[in-house]
C-alpha atoms as one frame of an Amber mdcrd trajectory, in Angstrom:
protein
 112.575 -32.054-122.929 113.074 -29.698-119.967 111.892 -30.700-116.514 109.571
 -28.269-114.747 110.915 -26.910-111.453 109.506 -28.654-108.393 107.025 -26.854
-106.176 108.733 -25.492-103.062 107.598 -24.354 -99.641 109.440 -21.047 -99.402
 110.101 -19.198 -96.164 110.354 -15.467 -96.862 111.401 -13.116 -94.080 110.454
  -9.468 -94.533 107.340 -10.567 -96.401 105.647  -7.171 -96.142 108.629  -5.283
 -97.565 108.847  -3.434-100.871 110.466  -6.531-102.404 108.564  -9.125-100.414
 105.058  -8.215-101.547 105.530  -8.579-105.331 107.903 -11.514-104.852 105.305
 -13.496-102.924 102.729 -12.831-105.658 105.182 -14.021-108.311 106.186 -17.175
-106.438 102.595 -18.132-105.688 101.680 -17.575-109.333 104.366 -20.076-110.347
 102.946 -22.750-108.043 105.064 -22.386-104.921 103.763 -22.311-101.351 104.965
 -19.271 -99.423 105.315 -18.873 -95.667 105.886 -15.166 -95.073 107.171 -13.653
 -91.851 107.106 -10.053 -90.631 108.262  -8.164 -87.529 104.728  -6.938 -86.859
 101.386  -8.703 -87.482 100.176  -8.357 -91.082  97.381 -10.183 -92.929  98.471
 -13.493 -94.431 101.898 -13.551 -92.768 103.362 -14.958 -89.558 104.845 -12.651
 -86.957 108.438 -13.672 -86.237 111.155 -12.029 -84.179 114.543 -12.921 -85.636
 116.088 -11.904 -82.319 114.163 -14.611 -80.435 115.974 -17.910 -81.162 113.314
 -20.094 -79.515 110.373 -18.699 -81.494 112.471 -18.699 -84.651 113.395 -22.335
 -84.133 109.727 -23.199 -83.636 108.759 -21.298 -86.775 111.290 -23.211 -88.875
 110.199 -26.545 -87.413 106.517 -25.792 -88.065 106.960 -24.369 -91.572 109.457
 -27.008 -92.747 110.562 -24.879 -95.710 112.362 -26.388 -98.674 113.732 -22.977
 -99.719 114.390 -19.641 -98.006 114.694 -16.011 -99.127 115.897 -13.790 -96.290
 114.645 -10.278 -97.104 114.236  -8.977 -93.552 116.681  -6.140 -92.928 116.890
  -2.512 -91.912 117.851  -0.629 -95.068 117.195   3.028 -94.313 119.653   3.761
 -91.528 118.650   7.379 -90.672 115.358   6.027 -89.344 117.034   3.581 -87.004
 119.649   3.472 -84.319 122.764   1.909 -85.892 122.947  -0.659 -83.098 119.404
  -1.778 -83.896 120.425  -2.076 -87.537 123.424  -4.266 -86.719 121.256  -6.433
 -84.468 118.650  -6.909 -87.194 120.956  -7.347 -90.158 123.719  -9.419 -88.571
 122.430 -11.053 -85.393 119.056 -11.704 -87.037 120.738 -13.384 -89.989 122.945
 -15.437 -87.669 119.888 -16.606 -85.722 118.031 -17.592 -88.893 120.965 -19.523
 -90.353 121.482 -21.375 -87.078 117.781 -22.255 -86.847 117.837 -23.608 -90.401
 121.012 -25.560 -89.716 119.709 -27.033 -86.464 116.490 -28.181 -88.161 118.417
 -30.414 -90.618 116.046 -29.518 -93.452 116.269 -30.744 -97.032 116.788 -27.270
 -98.490 117.121 -26.733-102.227 117.980 -23.014-102.050 118.759 -20.285 -99.528
 118.943 -16.815-101.080 120.718 -14.274 -98.898 120.573 -10.643-100.070 123.656
  -8.584 -99.302 124.080  -5.201-101.016 126.198  -3.342-103.539 127.025  -1.141
-100.547 129.681  -3.720 -99.585 131.883  -2.611-102.494 134.751  -0.160-102.362
 134.284   3.004-104.451 134.503   2.391-108.206 137.720   2.891-110.122 138.589
   6.408-111.265 137.249   5.661-114.757 133.854   4.648-113.331 134.076   1.115
-114.728 131.170  -1.207-113.964 131.535  -3.043-110.660 131.803  -6.824-110.966
 131.530  -9.392-108.187 135.313  -9.534-107.727 135.560  -5.784-107.052 137.186
  -5.073-103.652 134.851  -4.979-100.669 135.261  -1.867 -98.534 131.896  -0.526
 -97.329 131.657   3.189 -96.620 128.709   3.169 -94.203 127.147   1.138 -91.402
 124.603  -0.504 -93.693 127.333  -1.776 -96.015 129.366  -3.055 -93.070 126.339
  -4.923 -91.711 125.714  -6.534 -95.089 129.341  -7.561 -95.516 128.999  -9.162
 -92.098 126.036 -11.228 -93.304 128.151 -12.465 -96.211 130.798 -13.712 -93.780
 128.073 -15.417 -91.752 126.835 -17.140 -94.897 130.309 -18.540 -95.600 130.185
 -20.385 -92.270 127.201 -22.413 -93.504 127.899 -22.821 -97.220 129.413 -26.277
 -96.756 126.054 -27.613 -95.574 123.471 -25.199 -96.983 122.790 -24.240-100.634
 123.312 -20.501-100.072 123.424 -17.952-102.875 124.508 -14.422-101.965 123.100
 -11.590-104.070 124.257  -7.974-104.079 121.468  -5.698-105.302 122.302  -2.267
-106.641 119.583   0.410-106.571 116.128  -0.639-107.704 112.694   0.911-107.603
 109.085   0.435-108.612 105.479   0.693-107.401 105.109   0.543-103.638 108.570
   1.781-102.672 108.617   4.134 -99.688 108.790   7.798-100.821 111.662   8.443
 -98.413 113.827   7.007-101.207 114.775   9.312-104.077 112.905   7.898-107.080
 109.491   7.422-105.414 109.958  10.781-103.684 110.306  12.415-107.099 107.418
  10.439-108.587 105.044  11.410-105.770 106.088  15.060-106.041 105.403  15.217
-109.783 102.090  13.365-109.520 101.008  15.694-106.702 102.493  18.733-108.511
 104.382  20.037-105.468 107.875  21.461-105.021 110.431  19.476-103.002 113.984
  19.634-101.704 116.533  17.181-103.091 120.203  16.245-102.928 122.712  15.980
-105.766 121.136  14.764-109.006 124.338  15.152-111.019 125.207  11.510-110.351
 125.077   8.330-112.415 123.561   5.220-110.868 122.407   1.720-111.807 118.660
   1.528-111.124 116.782  -1.702-111.863 113.038  -2.220-112.047 111.561  -4.203
-109.136 110.137  -6.667-111.679 113.662  -7.613-112.784 114.725  -8.107-109.166
 111.695 -10.286-108.418 112.477 -12.394-111.469 116.049 -12.942-110.241 114.834
 -14.229-106.878 112.248 -16.463-108.544 114.834 -17.962-110.901 117.214 -18.633
-108.012 114.510 -20.728-106.351 113.697 -22.659-109.518 117.335 -23.113-110.554
 119.553 -22.634-107.488 123.185 -21.536-107.720 124.632 -22.684-104.376 127.914
 -21.096-103.363 127.670 -18.295-105.920 127.627 -14.531-105.425 125.732 -12.440
-107.975 125.148  -8.761-108.555 121.527  -7.799-109.126 121.752  -4.841-111.453
 120.838  -3.630-114.916 124.323  -2.666-116.059 122.773   0.467-117.580 123.865
   3.903-116.317 121.131   6.392-115.444 121.882  10.027-114.694 119.672  11.033
-111.792 118.930  14.413-113.357 117.163  12.567-116.198 114.493  11.281-113.811
 112.727  14.659-113.307 112.869  15.265-117.067 111.078  11.970-117.734 108.543
  12.650-114.991 107.767  16.094-116.378 106.939  14.516-119.738 104.934  11.669
-118.207 102.849  13.792-115.822 102.704  17.111-117.654 103.658  18.824-114.405
 106.643  21.087-113.792 107.841  21.468-110.206 110.641  23.325-108.444 113.507
  21.177-107.159 115.663  22.907-104.552 118.990  21.448-103.438 119.131  21.112
 -99.662 122.754  20.959 -98.424 121.632  18.589 -95.662 120.851  15.995 -98.340
 124.326  16.126 -99.900 126.874  13.401 -99.149 130.481  14.632 -99.311 132.777
  12.391-101.323 129.949  10.449-102.925 131.159   8.735-106.153 129.847  10.389
-109.297 129.236   7.066-111.049 128.226   3.660-109.632 127.118   1.054-112.164
 126.953  -2.701-111.705 128.388  -5.319-114.047 125.526  -7.671-114.963 127.678
 -10.101-116.981 127.711 -12.931-114.428 124.051 -12.426-113.543 122.878 -12.646
-117.143 125.196 -15.561-117.956 123.704 -17.619-115.123 120.129 -16.363-115.510
 119.688 -15.635-119.229 116.817 -13.652-120.725 116.037 -11.631-117.625 113.499
  -8.876-118.327 114.853  -5.389-118.983 112.958  -2.166-118.431 113.657   1.343
-119.623 113.570   4.082-116.991 110.427   5.515-118.577 108.602   2.163-118.203
 109.478   1.948-114.527 108.404   5.524-113.816 105.146   5.036-115.727 104.301
   1.967-113.622 104.931   3.968-110.447 102.726   6.839-111.629  99.939   4.404
-112.482 100.166   2.829-109.016  99.939   6.202-107.248  97.038   7.392-109.389
  95.185   4.123-108.802
């Protein structure tokens, strides 16, 4: 007879983020208590500045979490000064880990999201990228996330930390500055837009799969492990407009803007989900069409 997971008090930073909102709903539905923190005041969450060690220490002492998911990060670098991004992603993570360590809590799980951006470019044959693929980030965001992984290693001997490396994922509520929701909004609103290179292959998971991974890692922690969060299924970006045209019945003009092109960008980036699915079996899988349909439904209300 299996034993039901214990109810946790989970501290979630970045609670109002694209990932944080559905994750909190899922965790609360499974019986956990969630203490959410955000950079700016939002209903139902606590305002916490990860760059203020004193207030962060007080937050940890007051909340007394038994598990932590650290989602707070700057992910869209063009909107931010790179120095602000490094401060948030690295110094903020360092401050949180130190506050947790100083509090001497009985933690069952600490989930620390890194990114697939930490990896070197894929091999010439485009083989799926596993967790042992070389790390050689090509941009500031990837460098900042690799830095958080090194910070995590400093605490792994006394904290049950699991590092996850998400590849691309999307779903309802994602900011339309990202490609997939940008396309979905354009088709729903039947308006022409400018795009970058769609002749690329990427691994794009559904947000519901990602949320399930985080939930499982709270219920059945994997301390010391590093896992990709990916689907393992290649999606050609040019297929997304084709699906949206069928789903919405609208046909729009997509114009390539050279400013949106990234020289030297790998044609194919796909994650290897073998380790993920071996450790967390029976994760939900979603076809691209299902994900896009859920996004259309959300926009149309």
